[in-house]
mmCIF file of the C-alpha atoms, coordinates in Angstrom:
data_MODEL
# 
_entry.id   MODEL 
# 
loop_
_atom_site.group_PDB 
_atom_site.id 
_atom_site.type_symbol 
_atom_site.label_atom_id 
_atom_site.label_alt_id 
_atom_site.label_comp_id 
_atom_site.label_asym_id 
_atom_site.label_entity_id 
_atom_site.label_seq_id 
_atom_site.pdbx_PDB_ins_code 
_atom_site.Cartn_x 
_atom_site.Cartn_y 
_atom_site.Cartn_z 
_atom_site.occupancy 
_atom_site.B_iso_or_equiv 
_atom_site.pdbx_formal_charge 
_atom_site.auth_seq_id 
_atom_site.auth_comp_id 
_atom_site.auth_asym_id 
_atom_site.auth_atom_id 
_atom_site.pdbx_PDB_model_num 
ATOM 1   C CA . MET A 1 1   ? 143.421 195.060 -111.284 1.00 0.00 ? 1   MET A CA 1 
ATOM 2   C CA . GLU A 1 2   ? 142.463 192.005 -113.155 1.00 0.00 ? 2   GLU A CA 1 
ATOM 3   C CA . ARG A 1 3   ? 141.534 188.700 -111.574 1.00 0.00 ? 3   ARG A CA 1 
ATOM 4   C CA . THR A 1 4   ? 143.020 185.559 -112.992 1.00 0.00 ? 4   THR A CA 1 
ATOM 5   C CA . LYS A 1 5   ? 140.867 182.533 -113.267 1.00 0.00 ? 5   LYS A CA 1 
ATOM 6   C CA . SER A 1 6   ? 142.344 179.490 -111.683 1.00 0.00 ? 6   SER A CA 1 
ATOM 7   C CA . ALA A 1 7   ? 141.224 176.118 -112.787 1.00 0.00 ? 7   ALA A CA 1 
ATOM 8   C CA . HIS A 1 8   ? 139.726 174.173 -109.910 1.00 0.00 ? 8   HIS A CA 1 
ATOM 9   C CA . ARG A 1 9   ? 139.857 170.549 -110.780 1.00 0.00 ? 9   ARG A CA 1 
ATOM 10  C CA . GLY A 1 10  ? 138.664 167.647 -108.728 1.00 0.00 ? 10  GLY A CA 1 
ATOM 11  C CA . PHE A 1 11  ? 138.231 163.965 -109.282 1.00 0.00 ? 11  PHE A CA 1 
ATOM 12  C CA . THR A 1 12  ? 135.829 162.836 -111.896 1.00 0.00 ? 12  THR A CA 1 
ATOM 13  C CA . LEU A 1 13  ? 133.262 160.198 -111.045 1.00 0.00 ? 13  LEU A CA 1 
ATOM 14  C CA . ILE A 1 14  ? 135.103 157.645 -113.179 1.00 0.00 ? 14  ILE A CA 1 
ATOM 15  C CA . GLU A 1 15  ? 138.426 158.284 -111.399 1.00 0.00 ? 15  GLU A CA 1 
ATOM 16  C CA . LEU A 1 16  ? 136.718 157.918 -108.044 1.00 0.00 ? 16  LEU A CA 1 
ATOM 17  C CA . MET A 1 17  ? 135.047 154.635 -109.069 1.00 0.00 ? 17  MET A CA 1 
ATOM 18  C CA . VAL A 1 18  ? 138.345 153.182 -110.359 1.00 0.00 ? 18  VAL A CA 1 
ATOM 19  C CA . THR A 1 19  ? 140.118 154.144 -107.125 1.00 0.00 ? 19  THR A CA 1 
ATOM 20  C CA . MET A 1 20  ? 137.352 152.608 -105.008 1.00 0.00 ? 20  MET A CA 1 
ATOM 21  C CA . SER A 1 21  ? 137.432 149.410 -107.092 1.00 0.00 ? 21  SER A CA 1 
ATOM 22  C CA . VAL A 1 22  ? 141.185 149.032 -106.595 1.00 0.00 ? 22  VAL A CA 1 
ATOM 23  C CA . ALA A 1 23  ? 140.789 149.623 -102.841 1.00 0.00 ? 23  ALA A CA 1 
ATOM 24  C CA . VAL A 1 24  ? 138.051 146.972 -102.578 1.00 0.00 ? 24  VAL A CA 1 
ATOM 25  C CA . ILE A 1 25  ? 140.135 144.414 -104.489 1.00 0.00 ? 25  ILE A CA 1 
ATOM 26  C CA . LEU A 1 26  ? 143.166 145.063 -102.261 1.00 0.00 ? 26  LEU A CA 1 
ATOM 27  C CA . ALA A 1 27  ? 141.037 144.718 -99.132  1.00 0.00 ? 27  ALA A CA 1 
ATOM 28  C CA . ALA A 1 28  ? 139.521 141.456 -100.393 1.00 0.00 ? 28  ALA A CA 1 
ATOM 29  C CA . VAL A 1 29  ? 142.996 140.021 -100.888 1.00 0.00 ? 29  VAL A CA 1 
ATOM 30  C CA . ALA A 1 30  ? 144.523 141.383 -97.660  1.00 0.00 ? 30  ALA A CA 1 
ATOM 31  C CA . VAL A 1 31  ? 141.812 140.602 -95.084  1.00 0.00 ? 31  VAL A CA 1 
ATOM 32  C CA . PRO A 1 32  ? 142.098 136.768 -95.159  1.00 0.00 ? 32  PRO A CA 1 
ATOM 33  C CA . SER A 1 33  ? 145.874 137.010 -94.801  1.00 0.00 ? 33  SER A CA 1 
ATOM 34  C CA . PHE A 1 34  ? 145.470 139.435 -91.928  1.00 0.00 ? 34  PHE A CA 1 
ATOM 35  C CA . VAL A 1 35  ? 143.074 137.062 -90.142  1.00 0.00 ? 35  VAL A CA 1 
ATOM 36  C CA . ASP A 1 36  ? 145.618 134.226 -90.451  1.00 0.00 ? 36  ASP A CA 1 
ATOM 37  C CA . PHE A 1 37  ? 148.331 136.571 -89.188  1.00 0.00 ? 37  PHE A CA 1 
ATOM 38  C CA . ILE A 1 38  ? 146.252 137.421 -86.095  1.00 0.00 ? 38  ILE A CA 1 
ATOM 39  C CA . ARG A 1 39  ? 145.539 133.730 -85.358  1.00 0.00 ? 39  ARG A CA 1 
ATOM 40  C CA . ASN A 1 40  ? 149.230 132.930 -85.746  1.00 0.00 ? 40  ASN A CA 1 
ATOM 41  C CA . LEU A 1 41  ? 150.141 135.774 -83.410  1.00 0.00 ? 41  LEU A CA 1 
ATOM 42  C CA . ARG A 1 42  ? 147.626 134.585 -80.798  1.00 0.00 ? 42  ARG A CA 1 
ATOM 43  C CA . SER A 1 43  ? 149.036 131.042 -80.898  1.00 0.00 ? 43  SER A CA 1 
ATOM 44  C CA . ALA A 1 44  ? 152.539 132.426 -80.436  1.00 0.00 ? 44  ALA A CA 1 
ATOM 45  C CA . THR A 1 45  ? 151.412 134.556 -77.493  1.00 0.00 ? 45  THR A CA 1 
ATOM 46  C CA . VAL A 1 46  ? 149.806 131.601 -75.704  1.00 0.00 ? 46  VAL A CA 1 
ATOM 47  C CA . ALA A 1 47  ? 152.925 129.483 -76.257  1.00 0.00 ? 47  ALA A CA 1 
ATOM 48  C CA . ASN A 1 48  ? 155.267 132.269 -75.132  1.00 0.00 ? 48  ASN A CA 1 
ATOM 49  C CA . ASP A 1 49  ? 153.308 132.748 -71.902  1.00 0.00 ? 49  ASP A CA 1 
ATOM 50  C CA . LEU A 1 50  ? 153.698 129.071 -71.081  1.00 0.00 ? 50  LEU A CA 1 
ATOM 51  C CA . VAL A 1 51  ? 157.392 129.017 -72.068  1.00 0.00 ? 51  VAL A CA 1 
ATOM 52  C CA . THR A 1 52  ? 158.036 132.004 -69.798  1.00 0.00 ? 52  THR A CA 1 
ATOM 53  C CA . SER A 1 53  ? 156.344 130.155 -66.947  1.00 0.00 ? 53  SER A CA 1 
ATOM 54  C CA . LEU A 1 54  ? 158.370 126.995 -67.564  1.00 0.00 ? 54  LEU A CA 1 
ATOM 55  C CA . ASN A 1 55  ? 161.647 128.920 -67.637  1.00 0.00 ? 55  ASN A CA 1 
ATOM 56  C CA . THR A 1 56  ? 160.657 130.773 -64.459  1.00 0.00 ? 56  THR A CA 1 
ATOM 57  C CA . ALA A 1 57  ? 159.923 127.472 -62.679  1.00 0.00 ? 57  ALA A CA 1 
ATOM 58  C CA . ARG A 1 58  ? 163.229 125.981 -63.820  1.00 0.00 ? 58  ARG A CA 1 
ATOM 59  C CA . SER A 1 59  ? 165.128 129.075 -62.718  1.00 0.00 ? 59  SER A CA 1 
ATOM 60  C CA . GLU A 1 60  ? 163.385 129.048 -59.337  1.00 0.00 ? 60  GLU A CA 1 
ATOM 61  C CA . ALA A 1 61  ? 164.295 125.366 -58.838  1.00 0.00 ? 61  ALA A CA 1 
ATOM 62  C CA . ILE A 1 62  ? 167.950 126.126 -59.530  1.00 0.00 ? 62  ILE A CA 1 
ATOM 63  C CA . LYS A 1 63  ? 167.886 129.182 -57.278  1.00 0.00 ? 63  LYS A CA 1 
ATOM 64  C CA . ARG A 1 64  ? 166.333 127.256 -54.376  1.00 0.00 ? 64  ARG A CA 1 
ATOM 65  C CA . ASN A 1 65  ? 168.244 124.039 -55.120  1.00 0.00 ? 65  ASN A CA 1 
ATOM 66  C CA . ALA A 1 66  ? 164.951 122.245 -54.586  1.00 0.00 ? 66  ALA A CA 1 
ATOM 67  C CA . THR A 1 67  ? 162.133 120.750 -56.605  1.00 0.00 ? 67  THR A CA 1 
ATOM 68  C CA . VAL A 1 68  ? 159.724 123.254 -58.116  1.00 0.00 ? 68  VAL A CA 1 
ATOM 69  C CA . ARG A 1 69  ? 156.745 122.233 -60.179  1.00 0.00 ? 69  ARG A CA 1 
ATOM 70  C CA . LEU A 1 70  ? 154.439 123.881 -62.640  1.00 0.00 ? 70  LEU A CA 1 
ATOM 71  C CA . CYS A 1 71  ? 150.965 122.443 -62.650  1.00 0.00 ? 71  CYS A CA 1 
ATOM 72  C CA . PRO A 1 72  ? 147.779 123.183 -64.564  1.00 0.00 ? 72  PRO A CA 1 
ATOM 73  C CA . GLY A 1 73  ? 145.035 124.895 -62.592  1.00 0.00 ? 73  GLY A CA 1 
ATOM 74  C CA . ALA A 1 74  ? 145.390 128.314 -61.024  1.00 0.00 ? 74  ALA A CA 1 
ATOM 75  C CA . ASN A 1 75  ? 142.739 128.042 -58.315  1.00 0.00 ? 75  ASN A CA 1 
ATOM 76  C CA . GLY A 1 76  ? 144.710 126.461 -55.522  1.00 0.00 ? 76  GLY A CA 1 
ATOM 77  C CA . GLY A 1 77  ? 145.122 122.933 -56.849  1.00 0.00 ? 77  GLY A CA 1 
ATOM 78  C CA . CYS A 1 78  ? 146.685 120.982 -59.648  1.00 0.00 ? 78  CYS A CA 1 
ATOM 79  C CA . THR A 1 79  ? 144.235 119.822 -62.294  1.00 0.00 ? 79  THR A CA 1 
ATOM 80  C CA . LEU A 1 80  ? 144.600 118.394 -65.782  1.00 0.00 ? 80  LEU A CA 1 
ATOM 81  C CA . ASP A 1 81  ? 143.460 121.497 -67.673  1.00 0.00 ? 81  ASP A CA 1 
ATOM 82  C CA . TRP A 1 82  ? 146.127 124.002 -68.755  1.00 0.00 ? 82  TRP A CA 1 
ATOM 83  C CA . ASN A 1 83  ? 143.356 126.196 -70.180  1.00 0.00 ? 83  ASN A CA 1 
ATOM 84  C CA . GLN A 1 84  ? 142.339 127.209 -66.638  1.00 0.00 ? 84  GLN A CA 1 
ATOM 85  C CA . GLY A 1 85  ? 145.737 128.773 -65.932  1.00 0.00 ? 85  GLY A CA 1 
ATOM 86  C CA . TRP A 1 86  ? 148.705 127.292 -64.079  1.00 0.00 ? 86  TRP A CA 1 
ATOM 87  C CA . SER A 1 87  ? 150.693 127.736 -60.901  1.00 0.00 ? 87  SER A CA 1 
ATOM 88  C CA . MET A 1 88  ? 154.237 127.250 -59.662  1.00 0.00 ? 88  MET A CA 1 
ATOM 89  C CA . ARG A 1 89  ? 154.653 125.340 -56.393  1.00 0.00 ? 89  ARG A CA 1 
ATOM 90  C CA . ASP A 1 90  ? 157.546 124.281 -54.189  1.00 0.00 ? 90  ASP A CA 1 
ATOM 91  C CA . ASP A 1 91  ? 158.262 121.013 -52.309  1.00 0.00 ? 91  ASP A CA 1 
ATOM 92  C CA . ALA A 1 92  ? 155.880 121.940 -49.492  1.00 0.00 ? 92  ALA A CA 1 
ATOM 93  C CA . ASN A 1 93  ? 153.125 122.578 -52.065  1.00 0.00 ? 93  ASN A CA 1 
ATOM 94  C CA . ALA A 1 94  ? 153.245 126.300 -51.306  1.00 0.00 ? 94  ALA A CA 1 
ATOM 95  C CA . GLN A 1 95  ? 152.050 128.381 -54.214  1.00 0.00 ? 95  GLN A CA 1 
ATOM 96  C CA . LEU A 1 96  ? 154.885 130.586 -55.484  1.00 0.00 ? 96  LEU A CA 1 
ATOM 97  C CA . GLN A 1 97  ? 153.252 132.199 -58.503  1.00 0.00 ? 97  GLN A CA 1 
ATOM 98  C CA . VAL A 1 98  ? 150.002 131.971 -60.460  1.00 0.00 ? 98  VAL A CA 1 
ATOM 99  C CA . TRP A 1 99  ? 149.368 132.567 -64.150  1.00 0.00 ? 99  TRP A CA 1 
ATOM 100 C CA . MET A 1 100 ? 145.812 133.303 -65.133  1.00 0.00 ? 100 MET A CA 1 
ATOM 101 C CA . ALA A 1 101 ? 143.948 131.402 -67.826  1.00 0.00 ? 101 ALA A CA 1 
ATOM 102 C CA . PRO A 1 102 ? 144.826 132.248 -71.411  1.00 0.00 ? 102 PRO A CA 1 
ATOM 103 C CA . PRO A 1 103 ? 142.285 134.278 -73.391  1.00 0.00 ? 103 PRO A CA 1 
ATOM 104 C CA . PRO A 1 104 ? 139.126 132.588 -74.706  1.00 0.00 ? 104 PRO A CA 1 
ATOM 105 C CA . GLY A 1 105 ? 139.818 130.557 -77.813  1.00 0.00 ? 105 GLY A CA 1 
ATOM 106 C CA . ALA A 1 106 ? 143.244 129.358 -76.678  1.00 0.00 ? 106 ALA A CA 1 
ATOM 107 C CA . ALA A 1 107 ? 143.805 125.612 -76.551  1.00 0.00 ? 107 ALA A CA 1 
ATOM 108 C CA . ILE A 1 108 ? 146.679 124.181 -74.514  1.00 0.00 ? 108 ILE A CA 1 
ATOM 109 C CA . GLN A 1 109 ? 146.973 120.415 -74.389  1.00 0.00 ? 109 GLN A CA 1 
ATOM 110 C CA . GLN A 1 110 ? 149.725 118.319 -72.880  1.00 0.00 ? 110 GLN A CA 1 
ATOM 111 C CA . ALA A 1 111 ? 150.464 115.510 -75.315  1.00 0.00 ? 111 ALA A CA 1 
ATOM 112 C CA . ASN A 1 112 ? 152.548 113.306 -73.026  1.00 0.00 ? 112 ASN A CA 1 
ATOM 113 C CA . GLY A 1 113 ? 154.143 113.088 -69.607  1.00 0.00 ? 113 GLY A CA 1 
ATOM 114 C CA . ASN A 1 114 ? 152.619 113.882 -66.239  1.00 0.00 ? 114 ASN A CA 1 
ATOM 115 C CA . ALA A 1 115 ? 150.184 116.764 -65.867  1.00 0.00 ? 115 ALA A CA 1 
ATOM 116 C CA . THR A 1 116 ? 152.603 118.328 -63.384  1.00 0.00 ? 116 THR A CA 1 
ATOM 117 C CA . ILE A 1 117 ? 155.994 119.390 -64.722  1.00 0.00 ? 117 ILE A CA 1 
ATOM 118 C CA . GLU A 1 118 ? 158.727 119.202 -62.079  1.00 0.00 ? 118 GLU A CA 1 
ATOM 119 C CA . PHE A 1 119 ? 162.244 120.564 -62.143  1.00 0.00 ? 119 PHE A CA 1 
ATOM 120 C CA . ASN A 1 120 ? 164.837 119.438 -59.575  1.00 0.00 ? 120 ASN A CA 1 
ATOM 121 C CA . GLY A 1 121 ? 167.471 121.635 -57.940  1.00 0.00 ? 121 GLY A CA 1 
ATOM 122 C CA . THR A 1 122 ? 169.775 121.341 -60.947  1.00 0.00 ? 122 THR A CA 1 
ATOM 123 C CA . GLY A 1 123 ? 167.045 122.404 -63.371  1.00 0.00 ? 123 GLY A CA 1 
ATOM 124 C CA . ARG A 1 124 ? 166.494 118.945 -64.810  1.00 0.00 ? 124 ARG A CA 1 
ATOM 125 C CA . LEU A 1 125 ? 163.098 117.494 -65.555  1.00 0.00 ? 125 LEU A CA 1 
ATOM 126 C CA . THR A 1 126 ? 162.189 114.928 -62.880  1.00 0.00 ? 126 THR A CA 1 
ATOM 127 C CA . SER A 1 127 ? 159.634 112.994 -64.942  1.00 0.00 ? 127 SER A CA 1 
ATOM 128 C CA . ALA A 1 128 ? 160.727 110.297 -67.340  1.00 0.00 ? 128 ALA A CA 1 
ATOM 129 C CA . GLY A 1 129 ? 161.160 111.328 -70.938  1.00 0.00 ? 129 GLY A CA 1 
ATOM 130 C CA . PRO A 1 130 ? 160.547 114.621 -72.643  1.00 0.00 ? 130 PRO A CA 1 
ATOM 131 C CA . VAL A 1 131 ? 157.295 116.542 -72.241  1.00 0.00 ? 131 VAL A CA 1 
ATOM 132 C CA . ARG A 1 132 ? 155.307 117.878 -75.191  1.00 0.00 ? 132 ARG A CA 1 
ATOM 133 C CA . ILE A 1 133 ? 152.603 120.540 -74.966  1.00 0.00 ? 133 ILE A CA 1 
ATOM 134 C CA . ASN A 1 134 ? 150.543 121.803 -77.922  1.00 0.00 ? 134 ASN A CA 1 
ATOM 135 C CA . ALA A 1 135 ? 149.343 125.411 -77.949  1.00 0.00 ? 135 ALA A CA 1 
ATOM 136 C CA . ARG A 1 136 ? 147.034 126.857 -80.570  1.00 0.00 ? 136 ARG A CA 1 
ATOM 137 C CA . TYR A 1 137 ? 144.115 129.184 -81.049  1.00 0.00 ? 137 TYR A CA 1 
ATOM 138 C CA . THR A 1 138 ? 140.588 128.416 -82.236  1.00 0.00 ? 138 THR A CA 1 
ATOM 139 C CA . GLY A 1 139 ? 140.443 128.458 -86.027  1.00 0.00 ? 139 GLY A CA 1 
ATOM 140 C CA . CYS A 1 140 ? 144.106 127.508 -86.306  1.00 0.00 ? 140 CYS A CA 1 
ATOM 141 C CA . THR A 1 141 ? 145.157 126.925 -89.924  1.00 0.00 ? 141 THR A CA 1 
ATOM 142 C CA . GLY A 1 142 ? 148.430 126.095 -91.600  1.00 0.00 ? 142 GLY A CA 1 
ATOM 143 C CA . ASP A 1 143 ? 151.471 125.905 -89.354  1.00 0.00 ? 143 ASP A CA 1 
ATOM 144 C CA . ALA A 1 144 ? 150.144 128.206 -86.638  1.00 0.00 ? 144 ALA A CA 1 
ATOM 145 C CA . GLN A 1 145 ? 150.195 125.590 -83.854  1.00 0.00 ? 145 GLN A CA 1 
ATOM 146 C CA . ARG A 1 146 ? 153.135 125.745 -81.445  1.00 0.00 ? 146 ARG A CA 1 
ATOM 147 C CA . VAL A 1 147 ? 154.696 122.656 -79.907  1.00 0.00 ? 147 VAL A CA 1 
ATOM 148 C CA . ILE A 1 148 ? 156.519 123.226 -76.632  1.00 0.00 ? 148 ILE A CA 1 
ATOM 149 C CA . ARG A 1 149 ? 159.058 120.545 -75.765  1.00 0.00 ? 149 ARG A CA 1 
ATOM 150 C CA . ILE A 1 150 ? 160.938 120.114 -72.521  1.00 0.00 ? 150 ILE A CA 1 
ATOM 151 C CA . ASN A 1 151 ? 163.860 117.702 -72.724  1.00 0.00 ? 151 ASN A CA 1 
ATOM 152 C CA . ALA A 1 152 ? 165.313 115.682 -69.843  1.00 0.00 ? 152 ALA A CA 1 
ATOM 153 C CA . MET A 1 153 ? 167.829 118.461 -69.142  1.00 0.00 ? 153 MET A CA 1 
ATOM 154 C CA . GLY A 1 154 ? 164.923 120.857 -68.546  1.00 0.00 ? 154 GLY A CA 1 
ATOM 155 C CA . ARG A 1 155 ? 165.500 122.942 -71.645  1.00 0.00 ? 155 ARG A CA 1 
ATOM 156 C CA . VAL A 1 156 ? 162.397 124.371 -73.252  1.00 0.00 ? 156 VAL A CA 1 
ATOM 157 C CA . SER A 1 157 ? 162.041 124.750 -77.012  1.00 0.00 ? 157 SER A CA 1 
ATOM 158 C CA . VAL A 1 158 ? 159.204 125.877 -79.264  1.00 0.00 ? 158 VAL A CA 1 
ATOM 159 C CA . THR A 1 159 ? 158.537 124.793 -82.830  1.00 0.00 ? 159 THR A CA 1 
ATOM 160 C CA . ARG A 1 160 ? 155.767 125.530 -85.312  1.00 0.00 ? 160 ARG A CA 1 
ATOM 161 C CA . THR A 1 161 ? 153.717 122.687 -86.676  1.00 0.00 ? 161 THR A CA 1 
ATOM 162 C CA . ASN A 1 162 ? 150.579 122.153 -88.706  1.00 0.00 ? 162 ASN A CA 1 
ATOM 163 C CA . CYS A 1 163 ? 147.260 122.561 -86.962  1.00 0.00 ? 163 CYS A CA 1 
ATOM 164 C CA . PRO A 1 164 ? 145.208 119.401 -86.418  1.00 0.00 ? 164 PRO A CA 1 
# 
């Protein structure tokens, strides 16, 4: 019985170095894009949380056929800082629901209108004119900022815009 020799081949040092070089170059190109992707995703998440809250408040106002408001500040009172969370309240100022503060690094700023956003029993915005809220994440670049607009009819829309 004769044994056959099988050739055991592996990678040469040169092949390994070329492969590692290609991997490093790909990583160097991909990582900055991935960081921008994560920032963009975080901005979208912050904006979507607020949009969900606005739609919930509008729906609750229609359901109750009464004024319901969404106001910044989650700790029992209405403040001017959306970054501390927000709460939904009824006509009697009873707290209906609370949303906790967004994660660190989020920046939510109301650009115009009253700090408190009120919807009447038909779902319309009670304040004069449309409301605009900017939502972004620290280190925002490009068009990663989200602008949330609420028109007089109470409809909420989100658009992307360039970061400041």
